[in-house]
N, C-alpha and C positions, 0 to 999 in steps of 0.2 A: 167462170171457175168450174173446174171438173172435179167432182167428188171422187175420192178414192177410199175404199174401206181398208183400214190398216189392221184391225183386229176385232174379233168378237169374243168377249168373255162369256163362257157358258157355265152356269152352276146349277146344281140340283140341291134343293133344301127340303128338309123334313122337320116336322115339329114334334113336340112331346118330350118326355124325359130322355129318350134316346135320339133326340133330334140331332141334325148336323147339316153340314154343307160340304159339297165336293165339287171341284171344277172338272170339266170334261178332259182337261189335259193332265190331271193328276197332281198339279202343283199345289192345290189347296184341298185339304181333307181334314175338317175340324168337327169335333163334337160340340153341339150347341144346345145344352139342356134347357136354356132359357133364351128367349128371343132378345132380351135386353139384359146385360149390356153388350151382348155379342154384336147386334146390329150397329151400334154406335162405334164399337171398336173396329169392326170390319170397314165401316165407312171411313173412319179416321185413317186406317192403314192404307186404304186405296187412294184416298185424297192426297195424303202426304207423299206416297210413292209417285203419283202423277205430278205433284207440285215440285218435287226434287228434279224430275225430268224437265219440267218447265224452266226451273232456275238454270239447269245445265244448258238448255237450249238458248235461253236468253243470254247467258254468258258467252256461248260460242258465237252467237250473232254479233256480239260486241267485242269479240276477241279478248275476253277477260279470262285469265287462268284462275280457276276456282281452287281454294285451298283444300287440303285434306280435312276431313271432319265435317263436311257439309251434312247437316241433319235437320229434320223437321219433326218436332214433337207436336202431335195434333190432339186436341181435346174437343170431344163432341158431347155437348150437353143435351139430354132429352128433358124437356120441360113440359109442364101442363099449366094452363091458365083457364079456369072456368070450363074444364072439360075438353079444351082444345090443345092438342099436342103440337110442339114445335121444337126445332133444333137451334142451337147456338154453337158457334165454333171458335176455337183459338188455334192458330198455327204459329208455333214458336220456332223460329228459324235460327239456326246456328251457322254462321259463316265466319269461322275464326280467322283472325289475321287478315281480313279483307277490310278495306276502307269502308267506314259506315255509310257514307253517301253512295258508294258503288253498291254496297249490299242492299240498301233501301231501293235503289234503282232496279236491281235484279228481282227483288221481292215483288215490287210493284208490277214489273213486266211479266212475271210468272203468272199473275192472276189473269192477264190478258191471253195467255197461252194455254194454261191448264184447263182441260174440259170440265173438271170437277168444280173449279173456281167459277167458270162461266155458268155452269148449271145452277150453282147456289147463289150467284150474284142477284141481289135484290129479293131473295127468297128467305135467307136466314141471316142473322147477325154474325159477322165474321170479323175477328180481330186478328191482325197479323203483327207479330212482335219479333223484332230482331233481338236475340238473346246472346 
């Protein structure tokens, strides 16, 4: 297998009351006065964007036409237990007007495609719900 770099995301983050993050390409420029919930929101946004792409890719491999309205609402929980911090996630996927069995097949396949799903597999509790 030959590895090919597709993209490198570059961000610059600063802390404090006037903290923020900005991407090198200018597509992201946000004020982040507090690290949390910003970190969880940004992680959720990045993961769900990647996951939508993975669903689209899985559908194209199977020659399935996706309905309009594909959406993923992601919830990232920051938890603490006895001084140890950990994450928990829920991906709520909307595939309106698509057969539920086919939708579940695409949702399952997306976890095998999406790099964020691969990175979190076995590391955090993830629930994927078809809504």
